[in-house]
C-alpha positions as CSV (number, residue, x, y, z in Angstrom):
1,M,11.2,27.8,-23.7
2,H,11.9,24.2,-23.0
3,R,8.6,22.5,-23.6
4,Y,8.0,18.8,-21.0
5,I,5.3,16.5,-22.2
6,I,4.2,14.4,-19.1
7,T,2.4,11.3,-20.0
8,Q,-0.6,10.5,-18.0
9,E,1.6,6.9,-16.8
10,L,4.2,8.9,-15.9
11,A,1.2,11.5,-13.6
12,M,-0.4,9.0,-12.2
13,L,0.5,8.7,-8.4
14,I,0.8,4.8,-8.0
15,G,1.8,3.2,-11.2
16,R,1.4,-0.2,-12.5
17,I,-0.5,-3.4,-10.1
18,E,2.0,-6.0,-9.2
19,H,0.3,-9.1,-7.9
20,D,0.9,-10.4,-5.0
21,P,-0.6,-13.4,-2.9
22,K,-3.7,-12.1,-1.5
23,K,-6.1,-12.4,2.0
24,Q,-9.5,-12.0,2.0
25,L,-11.0,-8.3,4.1
26,P,-14.3,-7.6,4.8
27,L,-15.1,-4.1,3.3
28,Q,-17.8,-1.3,3.2
29,L,-17.0,1.7,1.3
30,P,-19.4,4.8,1.0
31,E,-21.4,5.3,-2.5
32,S,-19.1,8.0,-3.0
33,T,-15.9,6.5,-2.2
34,L,-17.2,3.4,-4.7
35,G,-17.9,6.0,-7.5
36,R,-14.9,8.1,-7.2
37,L,-12.6,4.8,-7.3
38,E,-14.5,3.6,-10.7
39,L,-13.3,6.9,-12.1
40,Y,-9.9,6.2,-11.0
41,K,-10.0,2.6,-12.6
42,E,-11.1,4.2,-16.0
43,L,-8.0,5.9,-15.6
44,Y,-5.5,3.3,-15.0
45,Q,-7.1,1.6,-17.9
46,Q,-6.4,4.6,-19.9
47,T,-3.0,5.0,-19.2
48,F,-1.5,1.5,-18.5
49,G,-3.8,0.0,-21.5
50,E,-5.3,-2.8,-18.9
51,K,-7.9,-3.8,-17.2
52,V,-7.2,-3.7,-13.2
53,A,-9.8,-5.5,-10.1
54,N,-10.9,-3.2,-7.7
55,S,-8.8,-5.2,-4.7
56,D,-5.7,-4.6,-7.1
57,L,-6.5,-0.8,-7.4
58,V,-7.6,-0.3,-3.9
59,D,-4.6,-2.2,-2.6
60,L,-1.7,-0.3,-4.6
61,M,-3.4,3.1,-3.4
62,L,-3.4,2.3,0.3
63,T,0.1,1.1,-0.3
64,T,1.5,4.2,-1.9
65,L,0.4,5.7,0.9
66,M,1.9,4.3,3.7
67,D,4.9,3.9,1.4
68,R,4.5,8.2,1.6
69,D,3.4,8.5,4.7
70,R,6.6,9.2,7.1
71,A,4.8,8.5,10.2
72,F,3.6,5.3,9.4
73,R,7.4,4.9,7.7
74,R,8.9,5.5,11.1
75,Y,6.4,4.0,13.2
76,E,7.1,0.6,10.9
77,K,10.8,0.8,11.1
78,E,10.2,1.3,14.9
79,V,8.8,-1.8,15.5
80,E,11.0,-4.2,13.0
81,R,13.9,-2.6,15.3
82,R,12.2,-4.2,18.4
83,K,11.3,-7.6,16.9
84,K,15.2,-7.7,16.2
85,Q,15.6,-6.8,19.5
86,E,13.6,-9.4,21.1
87,A,14.5,-12.6,19.3
88,K,18.2,-10.9,19.9
89,Q,17.4,-11.4,23.7
90,Q,15.6,-15.1,22.7
């Protein structure tokens, strides 16, 4: 029987934060969502051994969601394709 050891780092869906220039986004979230975000933040800190800002964590979560959403990815490619076609016509 084979035993597989999965570290928390491998088990987390989002992976490590990468930093990118930021823009402001006014945002309000339900208290229950903020509570879960704090728990997720604790898990991130335990997993990667570094503190993370809520904004960085939310950014990575949203990016991960959009990257995994097939319908959104198809739409994104279609928008890019249309932009290229419009640029060629000008």
